[in-house]
ChimeraX commands (.cxc) that place a marker at each C-alpha (Angstrom):
marker #1 position 92.65,63.23,93.36 radius 0.5
marker #1 position 94.36,63.22,96.36 radius 0.5
marker #1 position 98.02,62.85,94.81 radius 0.5
marker #1 position 97.36,65.76,92.84 radius 0.5
marker #1 position 95.92,67.68,95.56 radius 0.5
marker #1 position 99.02,66.87,97.90 radius 0.5
marker #1 position 101.22,67.55,94.59 radius 0.5
marker #1 position 99.51,71.06,94.55 radius 0.5
marker #1 position 100.29,71.85,97.91 radius 0.5
marker #1 position 103.99,70.84,98.07 radius 0.5
marker #1 position 104.60,72.89,95.16 radius 0.5
marker #1 position 103.06,76.00,96.61 radius 0.5
marker #1 position 105.05,75.80,100.02 radius 0.5
marker #1 position 107.79,75.32,97.87 radius 0.5
marker #1 position 107.28,78.33,96.52 radius 0.5
marker #1 position 106.37,80.13,99.59 radius 0.5
marker #1 position 109.12,79.18,101.33 radius 0.5
marker #1 position 111.49,80.31,98.59 radius 0.5
marker #1 position 109.94,83.60,98.04 radius 0.5
marker #1 position 109.73,84.31,102.05 radius 0.5
marker #1 position 113.67,83.86,102.34 radius 0.5
marker #1 position 115.49,86.28,104.66 radius 0.5
marker #1 position 118.83,84.72,103.59 radius 0.5
marker #1 position 117.99,85.85,100.17 radius 0.5
marker #1 position 119.20,89.25,101.14 radius 0.5
marker #1 position 115.80,91.32,100.07 radius 0.5
marker #1 position 115.98,94.56,102.51 radius 0.5
marker #1 position 117.04,97.58,101.29 radius 0.5
marker #1 position 120.30,97.80,103.23 radius 0.5
marker #1 position 121.82,93.98,102.86 radius 0.5
marker #1 position 121.27,94.37,98.79 radius 0.5
marker #1 position 123.64,98.09,99.21 radius 0.5
marker #1 position 125.88,96.47,101.10 radius 0.5
marker #1 position 126.00,93.21,98.76 radius 0.5
marker #1 position 126.66,95.33,95.96 radius 0.5
marker #1 position 129.54,97.52,97.90 radius 0.5
marker #1 position 131.49,94.62,99.13 radius 0.5
marker #1 position 131.59,93.57,95.42 radius 0.5
marker #1 position 135.10,93.94,93.49 radius 0.5
marker #1 position 135.01,97.16,91.03 radius 0.5
marker #1 position 136.62,96.81,87.57 radius 0.5
marker #1 position 138.10,100.65,88.57 radius 0.5
marker #1 position 135.33,102.45,86.62 radius 0.5
marker #1 position 133.17,104.94,88.70 radius 0.5
marker #1 position 129.29,103.51,88.64 radius 0.5
marker #1 position 126.45,106.00,89.00 radius 0.5
marker #1 position 124.69,105.42,93.04 radius 0.5
marker #1 position 121.11,103.51,92.01 radius 0.5
marker #1 position 118.20,106.11,92.61 radius 0.5
marker #1 position 115.99,105.03,95.99 radius 0.5
marker #1 position 112.88,103.81,95.47 radius 0.5
marker #1 position 111.02,105.66,98.00 radius 0.5
marker #1 position 112.75,108.19,100.08 radius 0.5
marker #1 position 111.56,108.77,103.90 radius 0.5
marker #1 position 112.22,111.39,106.26 radius 0.5
marker #1 position 111.32,111.13,110.12 radius 0.5
marker #1 position 111.68,114.01,112.87 radius 0.5
marker #1 position 110.62,113.58,116.51 radius 0.5
marker #1 position 107.17,115.27,116.67 radius 0.5
marker #1 position 104.44,115.74,119.87 radius 0.5
marker #1 position 100.61,114.65,118.36 radius 0.5
marker #1 position 97.79,116.30,119.51 radius 0.5
marker #1 position 95.16,114.23,120.91 radius 0.5
marker #1 position 91.88,113.67,118.80 radius 0.5
marker #1 position 88.53,113.59,120.04 radius 0.5
marker #1 position 88.35,109.89,120.35 radius 0.5
marker #1 position 92.00,109.72,122.46 radius 0.5
marker #1 position 91.75,107.31,125.73 radius 0.5
marker #1 position 94.68,109.32,127.09 radius 0.5
marker #1 position 97.67,108.28,127.86 radius 0.5
marker #1 position 101.20,108.55,126.41 radius 0.5
marker #1 position 102.17,108.31,122.52 radius 0.5
marker #1 position 105.61,108.66,120.92 radius 0.5
marker #1 position 105.19,110.23,117.42 radius 0.5
marker #1 position 107.31,110.96,114.51 radius 0.5
marker #1 position 106.25,113.57,111.42 radius 0.5
marker #1 position 107.14,111.57,108.09 radius 0.5
marker #1 position 107.34,112.23,104.57 radius 0.5
marker #1 position 107.73,109.38,102.31 radius 0.5
marker #1 position 108.38,110.57,98.91 radius 0.5
marker #1 position 108.09,107.91,95.40 radius 0.5
marker #1 position 110.82,108.20,93.29 radius 0.5
marker #1 position 109.75,105.28,91.49 radius 0.5
marker #1 position 108.28,105.24,88.35 radius 0.5
marker #1 position 105.74,102.57,89.53 radius 0.5
marker #1 position 102.41,103.86,91.90 radius 0.5
marker #1 position 103.59,103.16,95.73 radius 0.5
marker #1 position 101.35,102.06,98.44 radius 0.5
marker #1 position 101.23,104.29,102.02 radius 0.5
marker #1 position 99.19,103.18,104.77 radius 0.5
marker #1 position 99.89,103.95,108.19 radius 0.5
marker #1 position 100.06,99.97,109.34 radius 0.5
marker #1 position 102.49,99.41,107.02 radius 0.5
marker #1 position 105.08,101.55,109.67 radius 0.5
marker #1 position 106.78,100.35,112.51 radius 0.5
marker #1 position 109.31,102.89,115.08 radius 0.5
marker #1 position 111.91,101.26,116.56 radius 0.5
marker #1 position 112.94,102.73,119.95 radius 0.5
marker #1 position 116.58,102.99,121.61 radius 0.5
marker #1 position 116.62,100.17,122.85 radius 0.5
marker #1 position 115.74,98.45,120.26 radius 0.5
marker #1 position 111.99,97.50,121.07 radius 0.5
marker #1 position 109.42,97.63,117.91 radius 0.5
marker #1 position 106.78,99.75,117.99 radius 0.5
marker #1 position 103.59,99.33,115.69 radius 0.5
marker #1 position 100.98,102.16,115.04 radius 0.5
marker #1 position 97.69,99.71,115.74 radius 0.5
marker #1 position 97.19,100.34,119.03 radius 0.5
marker #1 position 96.99,103.99,118.75 radius 0.5
marker #1 position 95.37,104.56,115.63 radius 0.5
marker #1 position 92.40,107.39,115.84 radius 0.5
marker #1 position 94.00,108.72,119.23 radius 0.5
marker #1 position 95.79,111.73,117.61 radius 0.5
marker #1 position 95.48,114.14,114.91 radius 0.5
marker #1 position 97.56,114.30,111.94 radius 0.5
marker #1 position 97.87,111.13,110.89 radius 0.5
marker #1 position 99.44,109.88,107.84 radius 0.5
marker #1 position 96.85,109.20,104.99 radius 0.5
marker #1 position 96.19,105.52,103.19 radius 0.5
marker #1 position 97.19,106.79,99.79 radius 0.5
marker #1 position 98.88,106.10,96.80 radius 0.5
marker #1 position 101.47,108.03,95.35 radius 0.5
marker #1 position 102.21,108.40,91.78 radius 0.5
marker #1 position 105.97,109.25,90.60 radius 0.5
marker #1 position 107.68,111.95,92.50 radius 0.5
marker #1 position 104.33,112.35,95.13 radius 0.5
marker #1 position 104.90,113.08,98.01 radius 0.5
marker #1 position 102.51,112.24,101.78 radius 0.5
marker #1 position 102.97,113.86,104.89 radius 0.5
marker #1 position 101.68,112.49,108.63 radius 0.5
marker #1 position 102.09,111.63,111.75 radius 0.5
marker #1 position 103.05,107.50,112.90 radius 0.5
marker #1 position 102.50,107.15,116.77 radius 0.5
marker #1 position 103.13,104.10,119.33 radius 0.5
marker #1 position 101.76,103.84,122.11 radius 0.5
marker #1 position 103.81,104.42,125.04 radius 0.5
marker #1 position 106.36,106.79,126.57 radius 0.5
marker #1 position 110.05,106.22,124.45 radius 0.5
marker #1 position 112.55,107.59,122.36 radius 0.5
marker #1 position 112.17,106.84,118.42 radius 0.5
marker #1 position 115.59,105.99,116.93 radius 0.5
marker #1 position 114.35,104.21,113.30 radius 0.5
marker #1 position 111.36,104.78,111.03 radius 0.5
marker #1 position 110.59,101.22,108.83 radius 0.5
marker #1 position 107.83,101.32,106.37 radius 0.5
marker #1 position 107.12,98.04,104.52 radius 0.5
marker #1 position 104.97,96.99,101.17 radius 0.5
marker #1 position 101.67,95.51,100.99 radius 0.5
marker #1 position 103.20,92.22,101.31 radius 0.5
marker #1 position 105.18,93.67,104.86 radius 0.5
marker #1 position 108.70,93.07,103.81 radius 0.5
marker #1 position 111.02,96.31,104.43 radius 0.5
marker #1 position 110.56,98.48,101.49 radius 0.5
marker #1 position 112.44,101.45,103.54 radius 0.5
marker #1 position 113.93,103.32,106.64 radius 0.5
marker #1 position 115.34,106.37,108.33 radius 0.5
marker #1 position 116.62,107.47,111.51 radius 0.5
marker #1 position 114.59,109.97,113.26 radius 0.5
marker #1 position 115.87,113.21,113.62 radius 0.5
marker link #1:1,2 radius 0.2
marker link #1:2,3 radius 0.2
marker link #1:3,4 radius 0.2
marker link #1:4,5 radius 0.2
marker link #1:5,6 radius 0.2
marker link #1:6,7 radius 0.2
marker link #1:7,8 radius 0.2
marker link #1:8,9 radius 0.2
marker link #1:9,10 radius 0.2
marker link #1:10,11 radius 0.2
marker link #1:11,12 radius 0.2
marker link #1:12,13 radius 0.2
marker link #1:13,14 radius 0.2
marker link #1:14,15 radius 0.2
marker link #1:15,16 radius 0.2
marker link #1:16,17 radius 0.2
marker link #1:17,18 radius 0.2
marker link #1:18,19 radius 0.2
marker link #1:19,20 radius 0.2
marker link #1:20,21 radius 0.2
marker link #1:21,22 radius 0.2
marker link #1:22,23 radius 0.2
marker link #1:23,24 radius 0.2
marker link #1:24,25 radius 0.2
marker link #1:25,26 radius 0.2
marker link #1:26,27 radius 0.2
marker link #1:27,28 radius 0.2
marker link #1:28,29 radius 0.2
marker link #1:29,30 radius 0.2
marker link #1:30,31 radius 0.2
marker link #1:31,32 radius 0.2
marker link #1:32,33 radius 0.2
marker link #1:33,34 radius 0.2
marker link #1:34,35 radius 0.2
marker link #1:35,36 radius 0.2
marker link #1:36,37 radius 0.2
marker link #1:37,38 radius 0.2
marker link #1:38,39 radius 0.2
marker link #1:39,40 radius 0.2
marker link #1:40,41 radius 0.2
marker link #1:41,42 radius 0.2
marker link #1:42,43 radius 0.2
marker link #1:43,44 radius 0.2
marker link #1:44,45 radius 0.2
marker link #1:45,46 radius 0.2
marker link #1:46,47 radius 0.2
marker link #1:47,48 radius 0.2
marker link #1:48,49 radius 0.2
marker link #1:49,50 radius 0.2
marker link #1:50,51 radius 0.2
marker link #1:51,52 radius 0.2
marker link #1:52,53 radius 0.2
marker link #1:53,54 radius 0.2
marker link #1:54,55 radius 0.2
marker link #1:55,56 radius 0.2
marker link #1:56,57 radius 0.2
marker link #1:57,58 radius 0.2
marker link #1:58,59 radius 0.2
marker link #1:59,60 radius 0.2
marker link #1:60,61 radius 0.2
marker link #1:61,62 radius 0.2
marker link #1:62,63 radius 0.2
marker link #1:63,64 radius 0.2
marker link #1:64,65 radius 0.2
marker link #1:65,66 radius 0.2
marker link #1:66,67 radius 0.2
marker link #1:67,68 radius 0.2
marker link #1:68,69 radius 0.2
marker link #1:69,70 radius 0.2
marker link #1:70,71 radius 0.2
marker link #1:71,72 radius 0.2
marker link #1:72,73 radius 0.2
marker link #1:73,74 radius 0.2
marker link #1:74,75 radius 0.2
marker link #1:75,76 radius 0.2
marker link #1:76,77 radius 0.2
marker link #1:77,78 radius 0.2
marker link #1:78,79 radius 0.2
marker link #1:79,80 radius 0.2
marker link #1:80,81 radius 0.2
marker link #1:81,82 radius 0.2
marker link #1:82,83 radius 0.2
marker link #1:83,84 radius 0.2
marker link #1:84,85 radius 0.2
marker link #1:85,86 radius 0.2
marker link #1:86,87 radius 0.2
marker link #1:87,88 radius 0.2
marker link #1:88,89 radius 0.2
marker link #1:89,90 radius 0.2
marker link #1:90,91 radius 0.2
marker link #1:91,92 radius 0.2
marker link #1:92,93 radius 0.2
marker link #1:93,94 radius 0.2
marker link #1:94,95 radius 0.2
marker link #1:95,96 radius 0.2
marker link #1:96,97 radius 0.2
marker link #1:97,98 radius 0.2
marker link #1:98,99 radius 0.2
marker link #1:99,100 radius 0.2
marker link #1:100,101 radius 0.2
marker link #1:101,102 radius 0.2
marker link #1:102,103 radius 0.2
marker link #1:103,104 radius 0.2
marker link #1:104,105 radius 0.2
marker link #1:105,106 radius 0.2
marker link #1:106,107 radius 0.2
marker link #1:107,108 radius 0.2
marker link #1:108,109 radius 0.2
marker link #1:109,110 radius 0.2
marker link #1:110,111 radius 0.2
marker link #1:111,112 radius 0.2
marker link #1:112,113 radius 0.2
marker link #1:113,114 radius 0.2
marker link #1:114,115 radius 0.2
marker link #1:115,116 radius 0.2
marker link #1:116,117 radius 0.2
marker link #1:117,118 radius 0.2
marker link #1:118,119 radius 0.2
marker link #1:119,120 radius 0.2
marker link #1:120,121 radius 0.2
marker link #1:121,122 radius 0.2
marker link #1:122,123 radius 0.2
marker link #1:123,124 radius 0.2
marker link #1:124,125 radius 0.2
marker link #1:125,126 radius 0.2
marker link #1:126,127 radius 0.2
marker link #1:127,128 radius 0.2
marker link #1:128,129 radius 0.2
marker link #1:129,130 radius 0.2
marker link #1:130,131 radius 0.2
marker link #1:131,132 radius 0.2
marker link #1:132,133 radius 0.2
marker link #1:133,134 radius 0.2
marker link #1:134,135 radius 0.2
marker link #1:135,136 radius 0.2
marker link #1:136,137 radius 0.2
marker link #1:137,138 radius 0.2
marker link #1:138,139 radius 0.2
marker link #1:139,140 radius 0.2
marker link #1:140,141 radius 0.2
marker link #1:141,142 radius 0.2
marker link #1:142,143 radius 0.2
marker link #1:143,144 radius 0.2
marker link #1:144,145 radius 0.2
marker link #1:145,146 radius 0.2
marker link #1:146,147 radius 0.2
marker link #1:147,148 radius 0.2
marker link #1:148,149 radius 0.2
marker link #1:149,150 radius 0.2
marker link #1:150,151 radius 0.2
marker link #1:151,152 radius 0.2
marker link #1:152,153 radius 0.2
marker link #1:153,154 radius 0.2
marker link #1:154,155 radius 0.2
marker link #1:155,156 radius 0.2
marker link #1:156,157 radius 0.2
marker link #1:157,158 radius 0.2
marker link #1:158,159 radius 0.2
view
């Protein structure tokens, strides 16, 4: 019984480590650059459609009644599902990287402002618009969105 249990645990650990290998190139930028570096046969190829389109712009948040004060740095985001499969959107799936390279998550600022992006599921070609904020005063540079398994699904430069 112990041997079977240990074998099952070892197998599961092996699968988990293989599935989470960052060197496998699972980020959108890595996949794009790997394809761009490949040699072409001289025929033009159509660009592959991006499944998630993000548009991010700096914004100022209106404080909510739950606000405890303090500075918030915010981004207004538009998420468009360009895939055929449903897309889950959740404010906790976003992060903001500032101009100094520091990553800020919205979990500390939840409920502090109005207009937060809703938790929803988008069908094909649907959009969701809302705010993503981080605590503190910083200049947002990049907005990233993860999928439910917390691997990066899309990113956009903040205008």
